[in-house]
Every structure is written in structure tokens, then in C-alpha cells.
C-alpha positions in Angstrom: -4.9 76.4 -11.3 -3.4 76.0 -7.8 -5.4 76.7 -4.7 -4.0 79.6 -2.5 -4.0 79.1 1.0 -4.5 82.3 3.0 -2.7 82.5 6.4 -4.8 83.5 9.3 -3.3 84.9 12.5 -2.6 82.2 15.1 -4.6 82.0 18.3 -2.0 80.2 20.4 1.7 80.2 20.7 3.6 77.0 19.5 6.6 75.0 20.9 8.6 72.0 19.7 6.9 68.8 20.5 10.0 67.4 22.3 9.7 70.2 24.7 6.1 69.3 25.6 5.9 68.1 29.2 4.8 64.4 29.2 2.7 62.9 31.8 0.2 64.7 34.3 1.6 66.1 37.6 -1.6 67.4 39.1 -2.0 69.6 42.1 -2.5 66.5 44.3 0.4 64.4 43.2 2.7 65.3 46.1 0.1 64.3 48.9 -1.2 61.3 47.0 2.4 60.2 46.6 3.2 60.5 50.2 0.0 58.6 51.1 0.8 55.7 48.8 4.4 55.5 50.0 3.2 55.3 53.6 0.6 52.6 52.6 3.4 50.6 51.3 4.9 50.5 54.8 1.8 50.4 57.2 0.9 47.1 58.9 -2.3 45.4 57.8 -5.1 46.4 60.1 -3.7 49.9 60.6 -4.8 53.2 58.9 -2.9 56.3 58.0 -4.2 59.6 59.7 -3.7 62.6 57.5 -4.6 65.9 59.0 -7.0 67.7 57.0 -5.3 71.0 58.1 -2.3 69.9 56.1 -4.2 69.7 52.9 -3.9 72.3 50.3 -7.3 71.1 48.5 -10.4 70.0 49.9 -10.5 66.3 51.3 -13.1 65.5 48.6 -10.5 66.5 45.9 -7.6 64.7 47.5 -9.8 61.5 48.0 -10.8 61.7 44.2 -7.1 62.0 43.1 -6.1 59.2 45.6 -8.9 57.0 44.0 -7.7 57.8 40.4 -4.0 57.0 41.4 -4.9 53.5 43.4 -7.3 52.5 40.5 -4.5 53.1 37.8 -2.1 51.1 40.2 -4.4 48.3 40.7 -4.5 48.9 44.5 -7.4 48.8 46.9 -7.7 51.2 49.6 -10.4 52.6 51.7 -10.8 56.1 53.2 -13.1 57.8 55.8 -13.0 61.1 57.4 -14.1 63.0 60.4 -13.8 66.9 61.2 -10.0 66.8 61.5 -8.5 63.7 59.6 -8.5 61.8 56.4 -8.0 58.1 57.3 -6.6 55.7 54.6 -5.9 52.1 54.7 -5.1 49.1 52.5 -8.0 46.6 52.0 
């Protein structure tokens, strides 16, 4: 005798695999991309001064996202902050 397979209601919607977005475009991608682009152009010994007021997310979250991106790209950068700015420079 064959086994009968009962259908249960699906919990989630489905979509075609080719339509699934590939890659991760997180909330911080835009600011991190801008910082990395500027770091490519900044002179050695100079730091970028990113106003904290311009950040959508907290400076901690942006620093974490920047850290992930630079590690993935094999880059070494350093950061510091004060009450008004996030400073970023190439090491």
C-alpha cells in the first residue's frame, strides 16, 4: 500500500527562487558605502568627520556595520567618536 501524504495549510507565502533578492542590503549600506568611498580618497594621516546628527541609526550600529564591511574587504580602519562626530581613518 502507498503512503498517503496529507496536505497541511502553509504558514508562509512562496515565491520563485530566481525572484528572491540576493545579497544583503542592510539599513547601514548607504552610509557605510559613502564612508568607504571617501576613505579611498582621503590622504594618509587624515580622518573623515561624519556628523552623528546625520546618522539614521546609532553610532554603535554604524560602527558595527562599518567593521563588518571593512573586515570583509580586508581593509584596516580605525574609528573614534565624541559628542558630535564619528571619526574614521585608514590605518
